[in-house]
C-alpha positions in Angstrom: 271.5 65.8 -15.4 268.6 64.5 -18.3 268.7 60.9 -16.3 267.4 63.0 -13.9 265.3 65.2 -15.6 263.4 61.9 -17.3 263.3 60.9 -13.7 261.5 64.0 -12.7 259.5 64.2 -15.6 258.5 60.0 -15.0 257.4 60.8 -11.6 254.8 64.0 -12.5 253.4 61.8 -15.6 252.6 59.1 -12.8 251.4 61.4 -10.2 248.8 63.0 -13.0 247.7 59.3 -13.7 247.4 58.8 -9.8 245.6 62.7 -9.3 243.3 61.1 -12.4 243.0 58.1 -10.8 241.4 60.0 -7.5 239.5 62.2 -9.4 237.9 59.3 -11.5 237.3 57.2 -8.3 235.2 60.2 -6.8 233.9 60.9 -9.7 232.5 57.0 -9.9 231.0 57.1 -6.3 229.3 60.7 -6.3 228.1 60.0 -10.0 226.9 56.1 -8.4 225.8 57.5 -5.3 223.4 59.9 -6.9 221.5 57.1 -8.2 220.5 55.5 -4.5 218.2 59.1 -4.2 215.4 56.7 -3.2 216.7 55.1 -0.3 219.5 57.4 0.7 216.2 60.3 1.5 214.0 57.8 3.4 217.3 57.3 5.4 216.9 60.8 6.4 213.7 61.1 6.8 213.4 57.5 9.0 216.4 58.6 11.0 215.1 61.6 13.4 212.6 58.9 14.9 216.0 57.3 16.8 216.2 60.2 18.9 212.6 61.9 19.6 211.6 61.8 23.2 215.6 62.2 24.6 217.4 65.0 25.9 218.8 68.0 23.6 222.0 66.7 24.9 222.0 63.5 24.1 221.3 64.0 20.5 223.9 64.8 18.3 226.1 61.8 20.2 223.1 59.2 19.6 223.3 60.7 16.1 227.1 60.1 15.6 226.6 56.4 17.5 224.7 55.5 15.1 226.8 57.1 12.0 229.9 55.5 13.2 227.0 52.0 12.9 226.1 52.8 9.4 229.8 53.3 8.2 230.9 49.8 10.0 227.6 48.0 7.8 229.0 49.5 4.8 232.5 49.2 5.2 232.8 46.2 7.0 230.0 44.5 5.8 228.6 45.3 3.2 232.2 46.0 1.2 233.8 43.3 1.0 230.2 41.7 0.4 230.3 43.8 -2.5 233.5 43.1 -3.9 233.2 39.5 -3.7 230.0 39.0 -5.5 231.4 42.1 -8.4 234.2 39.8 -9.0 233.4 36.0 -8.3 229.0 36.1 -8.6 228.6 39.2 -11.5 225.3 37.7 -12.5 224.3 37.6 -8.9 223.8 41.4 -8.1 221.1 41.9 -10.4 218.7 39.7 -8.7 219.9 40.9 -5.3 219.3 44.4 -7.0 215.4 43.4 -8.1 215.2 42.4 -4.1 216.5 45.6 -2.7 213.9 46.7 -5.3 211.6 45.3 -4.4 212.3 46.3 -0.7 212.0 49.8 -1.3 208.3 49.1 -2.9 207.3 47.0 0.2 208.4 49.9 2.3 207.2 52.7 0.0 203.4 51.2 -0.2 203.2 50.1 3.3 204.0 53.7 4.5 201.0 54.6 2.2 199.0 52.1 3.5 199.4 53.1 6.7 199.0 57.1 6.9 195.6 55.9 5.1 194.5 54.0 7.4 194.7 50.5 5.7 196.7 47.4 7.1 199.0 47.9 9.9 201.1 45.2 11.4 204.0 45.9 9.5 206.5 48.3 11.4 203.7 49.3 13.5 202.1 47.2 16.1 204.5 44.5 17.4 205.6 42.7 21.0 207.6 45.4 23.3 206.4 48.4 21.3 204.4 50.0 23.8 207.1 49.0 26.5 209.1 51.6 29.1 212.6 51.0 29.7 213.8 52.4 33.0 217.3 53.0 32.1 217.5 55.7 29.7 221.0 54.4 29.2 220.0 51.0 28.0 216.6 53.6 26.3 219.2 55.1 24.3 221.5 52.1 23.6 218.6 49.9 22.1 216.7 53.1 20.2 220.8 53.3 18.4 220.8 49.7 18.1 217.7 49.1 16.2 218.7 52.2 14.2 222.2 50.6 13.0 220.4 47.4 12.7 218.2 49.1 9.6 220.5 51.4 8.6 221.8 47.7 7.5 218.7 46.7 5.1 219.1 50.5 3.8 222.8 50.4 3.1 222.6 46.9 1.7 220.4 48.5 -0.8 222.5 51.9 -1.2 225.8 49.7 -1.7 224.3 47.4 -4.5 222.8 50.0 -6.3 226.0 51.9 -5.9 228.3 48.5 -7.1 225.6 48.1 -10.3 226.4 51.9 -11.8 229.9 51.8 -11.4 232.6 52.0 -14.5 235.6 51.3 -13.1 238.7 49.1 -14.6 239.6 47.4 -12.0 239.4 45.6 -8.4 241.1 48.6 -6.5 239.3 51.4 -8.0 235.9 49.8 -7.6 237.0 49.1 -4.1 237.8 52.6 -3.4 234.7 53.8 -5.0 232.3 52.1 -3.1 234.2 53.3 -0.3 234.2 56.8 -1.2 230.6 56.2 -1.8 229.9 54.7 1.4 231.8 57.7 3.1 229.8 61.1 1.1 226.5 59.3 1.5 226.5 58.6 5.3 227.7 62.4 5.7 225.3 63.5 3.5 222.7 61.2 5.3 223.5 61.6 9.1 224.8 65.5 8.6 221.4 65.9 7.3 219.6 64.1 10.0 222.1 66.6 12.6 221.3 69.5 10.9 217.2 68.9 10.6 217.1 67.4 14.7 219.1 70.4 16.1 217.0 73.3 13.9 214.1 73.2 16.5 216.7 74.2 19.2 218.0 76.7 16.8 215.1 78.3 16.0 213.7 78.7 19.4 217.8 80.3 20.7 216.9 82.8 17.5 213.3 83.2 18.8 214.6 83.9 22.0 217.8 85.5 22.0 218.7 87.1 18.8 218.4 90.9 18.6 216.9 91.7 15.4 212.9 91.5 15.2 213.0 89.5 12.0 216.0 87.0 13.0 213.4 86.4 16.1 211.0 86.0 13.2 212.9 83.4 11.5 213.9 81.6 14.4 209.4 81.1 15.2 209.1 80.5 11.4 211.3 77.3 12.0 209.5 76.1 15.0 206.4 76.2 13.3 207.6 74.9 9.8 209.6 71.6 10.5 206.9 69.5 11.4 205.6 70.5 8.4 209.1 70.3 6.9 209.3 66.3 8.2 206.1 65.2 7.2 207.0 67.0 3.4 210.3 65.0 3.9 208.8 61.7 4.1 206.7 62.2 1.3 209.3 62.9 -1.1 211.6 60.1 0.5 208.4 57.8 0.4 208.0 58.9 -3.7 211.4 58.6 -4.1 211.9 55.0 -3.1 208.6 53.7 -5.1 210.0 55.8 -8.2 213.8 54.2 -7.7 212.6 50.6 -6.8 209.8 50.4 -9.4 212.6 51.2 -12.0 215.4 48.8 -10.4 212.7 45.8 -11.3 212.0 47.0 -14.8 215.7 47.3 -15.3 216.4 44.0 -13.9 213.2 43.0 -16.2 214.9 43.9 -18.9 218.3 42.5 -18.1 217.0 39.0 -17.5 215.1 39.1 -21.0 211.2 40.4 -19.8 211.7 43.7 -21.3 207.7 44.4 -22.3 206.9 46.6 -19.8 210.2 48.8 -19.7 209.4 49.3 -23.4 205.8 50.1 -23.0 206.8 52.9 -20.5 209.7 53.8 -22.0 207.2 54.2 -25.6 204.3 56.2 -23.6 206.5 58.7 -21.7 208.2 59.6 -25.2 204.9 60.0 -26.4 204.2 62.0 -23.9 207.2 64.1 -24.7 206.3 64.4 -27.8 203.3 66.7 -27.0 205.4 69.4 -24.8 208.1 70.3 -27.7 209.8 72.6 -25.6 210.2 70.7 -22.4 210.6 67.0 -24.4 213.7 66.0 -22.3 212.1 67.3 -18.9 208.3 66.0 -19.2 209.4 62.4 -20.7 211.8 62.0 -17.8 208.7 62.7 -15.8 206.2 60.5 -16.9 208.7 57.8 -17.2 209.4 58.6 -13.2 206.1 58.4 -12.8 204.9 55.4 -14.6 207.7 53.6 -12.4 206.6 55.0 -9.1 203.4 53.7 -9.9 204.1 50.7 -10.9 206.1 50.5 -7.5 203.3 51.5 -5.9 201.1 48.8 -7.4 204.0 45.9 -6.4 204.8 47.3 -3.1 200.7 46.6 -2.3 201.2 43.0 -3.8 204.0 42.4 -1.6 202.6 44.1 1.5 200.7 41.1 2.9 203.8 38.8 2.0 206.2 40.8 4.1 203.6 41.5 6.7 202.5 38.0 7.3 205.4 36.2 6.8 208.6 37.8 6.6 208.5 40.7 9.2 207.3 37.7 11.8 210.5 35.7 11.1 212.9 39.1 11.3 211.3 39.3 14.6 212.0 36.0 15.9 215.5 35.9 14.0 216.7 39.3 15.9 214.6 40.1 18.2 214.4 37.5 20.8 214.1 39.2 23.8 211.5 42.5 24.7 212.0 45.2 26.8 211.5 45.2 30.1 208.3 47.2 31.6 207.9 49.3 34.2 205.8 48.1 37.3 202.3 49.4 36.6 
């Protein structure tokens, strides 16, 4: 009897350890996922454009198709690559992270330049952009494929940021945390996208069919407010990209032994925080984030000509060999 009790006690102890490990995996995944805020917000801001122009009943199926492609990107391609890097070439993670940070800076600066009417090629004008495709099913397939390609780049950046912020004890927990982060982030991004895309329909339904005048007013407010919300989401996403991208580059420079800029920003932010003792921590964090973002914007503006004149044409030459067919005039 005592042996059975001892066995049950051991089983309970193992169960507690396993539960703690699971909690730790999800805790690490959630904590590391928060660090990828810039890329995540941008992903949520960019994706709704891929369902623009489709029938309302096709919006959610397209988003679901992109969601499955995003999970495949993260779990099938990027997770094994991340584990290999972490276990066999950890020295490559900081440079890859900096490369991803530079991409975020480029994207953020390009959005600002485009909004100001400066520059322009990049993602705006390209062969086949204005082509009209006769077959709606083919158009849907092309849009989803384009969104999944874009997601691969953003997912690579997200997974690299998550990987660099994990604090796990072995490869299995690292794999579990990465997989959990991939699912959490994908669900958050595309769940938000689905909600955003269908808010217009919900507002219109409320405005037309609600029995209460207040509810109809809320529906009309939703319909009128969604364009402004999407614009605000784009602004927040752009600012977050520049902040995260700039901070990644600055931290990477410190890791590589070039810490002067990072120390200067830290000291300036600390001095600004001292000016407002009651909110010193918040003010210092805001000042540092703002300076990281300004650095990210400056770097992105330098990278725009390189991206538009060299990298983007090469990318399109490799991945967009065939342009869609145009309808006859």
